C-alpha distance (Angstrom), angle and dihedral (degrees) to the residues before:
residue distance angle dihedral
M1 . . .
K2 3.82 . .
S3 3.83 116.8 .
I4 3.78 136.5 -176.2
S5 3.81 124.0 -139.9
I6 3.88 118.6 -130.9
E7 3.74 125.8 -171.0
G8 3.76 108.4 -149.4
Q9 3.78 139.9 172.9
V10 3.87 122.4 -139.4
R11 3.79 113.6 -113.3
Q12 3.79 118.3 -137.5
S13 3.75 95.8 -175.1
T14 3.77 120.4 49.0
G15 3.78 101.7 175.4
K16 3.84 123.7 128.6
T17 3.75 93.3 -105.0
Q18 3.87 90.8 55.1
T19 3.81 94.8 45.2
R20 3.86 92.0 47.1
E21 3.83 88.4 52.4
L22 3.83 91.3 48.9
R23 3.72 92.3 53.9
K24 3.77 91.8 47.9
N25 3.82 87.1 58.7
G26 3.85 94.6 48.7
Q27 3.67 96.2 -99.6
I28 3.92 125.4 130.3
P29 3.74 119.3 -141.7
C30 3.82 111.9 -133.1
S31 3.80 140.7 177.7
I32 3.81 131.7 -150.5
Y33 3.81 120.0 -155.5
G34 3.59 100.9 -151.0
V35 3.82 135.7 -167.2
K36 3.85 92.7 -115.0
E37 3.78 102.5 15.8
N38 3.80 144.1 -1.2
L39 3.72 120.9 -115.6
S40 3.74 135.8 -164.4
F41 3.84 122.0 -147.9
S42 3.80 144.4 154.7
A43 3.74 134.5 -137.4
P44 3.82 137.9 176.2
A45 3.73 112.0 -76.5
T46 3.96 87.7 -125.6
S47 3.72 89.2 63.8
F48 3.84 91.1 69.8
K49 3.75 100.2 45.5
D50 3.86 95.4 98.9
L51 3.72 91.0 40.1
V52 3.76 101.2 50.7
Y53 3.68 106.6 27.1
T54 3.72 100.2 56.6
P55 3.80 137.8 84.3
E56 3.81 89.5 -134.6
F57 3.76 127.2 93.0
Y58 3.88 119.6 -119.8
T59 3.69 135.7 170.6
A60 3.84 119.0 -135.2
K61 3.76 126.8 -129.1
I62 3.79 103.0 -156.5
S63 3.81 117.0 -161.3
L64 3.90 112.4 -152.1
N65 3.73 123.1 167.3
G66 3.86 95.7 -24.4
S67 3.88 93.4 -46.4
I68 3.75 127.4 102.4
I69 3.71 121.9 -140.7
E70 3.80 118.7 -167.3
A71 3.77 112.9 -147.5
V72 3.81 146.1 151.8
M73 3.88 127.6 -131.8
Q74 3.82 114.1 -95.2
D75 3.69 104.0 176.0
I76 3.85 136.8 1.5
Q77 3.81 126.4 -158.5
F78 3.70 127.0 -160.4
D79 3.84 131.1 -172.1
P80 3.89 107.7 -98.9
V81 3.74 91.5 -139.9
T82 3.74 108.0 35.7
D83 3.95 95.9 24.1
D84 3.85 88.0 -135.7
L85 3.78 119.4 149.7
I86 3.75 107.9 -101.4
H87 3.89 106.5 165.5
I88 3.82 142.7 6.0
D89 3.80 130.6 -162.3
F90 3.84 119.0 -153.7
L91 3.72 131.2 -165.4
E92 3.81 116.0 -146.7
I93 3.88 114.2 -125.1
H94 3.76 114.5 -121.6
P95 3.95 117.1 -179.4
E96 3.82 91.2 -136.6
K97 3.80 98.8 46.2
K98 3.75 127.0 76.7
L99 3.74 119.7 -122.6
T100 3.74 125.2 -140.5
L101 3.80 113.6 -151.3
E102 3.73 148.8 127.8
L103 3.83 123.4 -99.0
P104 3.75 127.3 -164.9
V105 3.86 119.7 -108.7
N106 3.75 115.9 -124.5
L107 3.89 117.3 -162.8
E108 3.77 118.4 -150.2
G109 3.64 124.9 -164.7
I110 3.86 140.4 10.6
P111 3.83 113.7 -81.3
A112 3.74 120.1 -122.9
G113 3.77 87.8 -129.2
V114 3.87 91.5 58.0
R115 3.78 88.2 53.5
A116 3.73 86.4 53.2
G117 3.74 91.7 56.2
G118 3.86 101.1 -89.3
K119 3.75 125.2 131.7
I120 3.86 123.9 -122.8
N121 3.73 117.9 -127.2
Q122 3.79 118.9 -168.9
R123 3.77 106.8 -160.0
M124 3.80 97.8 176.2
K125 3.76 123.8 49.1
K126 3.70 96.3 173.2
M127 3.91 134.3 24.5
K128 3.73 128.0 -148.1
V129 3.83 112.5 -126.8
R130 3.79 145.0 168.2
L131 3.71 123.4 -146.0
F132 3.80 146.4 137.0
P133 3.81 116.8 -91.9
K134 3.81 92.3 -110.0
D135 3.80 89.2 62.6
L136 3.81 94.4 49.0
I137 3.79 114.5 134.3
E138 3.75 132.5 -173.0
H139 3.77 97.5 -126.5
I140 3.76 140.3 -12.8
T141 3.80 111.4 -105.0
I142 3.76 120.3 -151.3
K143 3.81 122.2 -172.2
I144 3.81 110.2 -142.9
D145 3.86 105.6 171.1
H146 3.81 90.2 109.0
L147 3.81 94.4 54.6
E148 3.79 111.0 120.1
L149 3.84 127.9 -163.9
G150 3.73 112.9 -64.3
R151 3.73 94.2 12.1
S152 3.95 130.0 119.8
V153 3.70 139.6 -163.2
R154 3.88 108.4 -132.5
V155 3.80 129.6 -161.2
G156 3.78 90.2 -105.6
D157 3.79 93.9 50.7
F158 3.86 96.8 84.3
E159 3.85 142.7 24.8
I160 3.82 135.0 -147.6
P161 3.83 116.2 -158.5
G162 3.76 110.0 -106.9
V163 3.75 96.3 11.7
E164 3.81 123.7 110.1
F165 3.73 113.2 -160.1
L166 3.80 112.7 -144.3
N167 3.81 99.3 -173.4
S168 3.86 117.6 95.4
P169 3.81 109.6 -82.9
N170 3.82 92.7 -130.8
I171 3.89 95.3 59.5
P172 3.87 110.0 109.6
I173 3.75 113.3 -129.3
V174 3.71 98.0 -168.9
S175 3.84 133.1 1.6
V176 3.80 137.7 -175.4
L177 3.76 107.7 -131.9
I178 3.84 121.8 -143.5
P179 3.89 105.5 -124.8
R180 3.82 116.8 -116.9
V181 3.72 109.4 -114.6
V182 3.76 108.3 -147.2
K183 3.61 109.0 -154.5
E184 3.89 113.0 -155.1
E185 3.83 108.3 -133.5
T186 3.78 108.7 -130.1
P187 3.76 106.7 -135.1
V188 3.93 108.4 -121.5
A189 3.85 110.6 -144.7
A190 3.56 106.3 -132.3
T191 3.91 109.2 -134.8
A192 3.68 107.1 -148.6
A193 3.81 108.6 -160.0
V194 3.75 104.9 -145.8
A195 3.69 106.2 -149.1
A196 3.73 123.3 -164.2
P197 3.72 114.6 -107.6
T198 3.80 110.7 -95.9
P199 3.78 111.1 -130.4
A200 3.78 114.0 -121.2
A201 3.81 120.7 -104.2
G202 3.70 110.4 -79.1
A203 3.82 96.8 18.1
A204 3.77 93.9 107.4
P205 3.83 95.6 53.5
A206 3.79 91.5 48.4
A207 3.84 91.5 51.3
E208 3.79 89.3 52.5
K209 3.77 93.3 50.7
G210 3.71 89.9 49.3
A211 3.91 91.0 54.2
V212 3.78 92.1 48.9
K213 3.87 92.5 54.3
L214 3.80 90.6 47.3
E215 3.71 91.1 54.9
E216 3.84 95.6 48.2
K217 3.78 89.4 49.9
K218 3.79 89.7 55.1
K219 3.77 90.5 51.7
D220 3.82 93.5 50.9
E221 3.79 92.6 50.1
K222 3.94 90.1 50.5
K223 3.91 91.1 51.9
K224 3.81 91.4 51.6
E225 3.66 91.1 51.8
D226 3.83 92.0 49.3
K227 3.84 91.5 54.6
K228 3.76 93.2 53.9
K229 3.73 90.4 55.2
């Protein structure tokens, strides 16, 4: 198990004024919840860089007044405005007491579903576990070579000796999503057949009668003109 060493100073005063002054001087106020007693200490902000800003899991070896306390991070607080680190809680490691913490998830392999065109979706970056210090591991490794399209690995699908998973067994850790096939709709040109209007029944005979009458009228007018001559 990888660990990071931190040189700290025990804090006698834990009031808001003192902690504010510590932060101004580049120190981070911390607490250790120990097996026998709880301690407050401070250490330079730079001491926590590799412990806080990393996806990996580390234990911390905290040196206080010549004694070394091995612990794990329990809680981290950041300023809501500046996002600066402002406080860390540690939990002392005792060989006979179980630890409750979050371990990073490490995926191993390329899923068969990805090779078939799917997309991997890791839904859980960390998993909450309970274990004895002797069973402490740096991360949870999940092999995903076998994962087909549309399939998932859930919390309840695997076991690690000595590790109790506290997340719901039905929660998917990683899935291979089926790609959405967007079919382009081919616009069909609607061919509108423009039909000539069909005359109503009886319209043709009526038109013919009108033509005959017009012709007779012209003949009568011609006869009248001839008589005048």
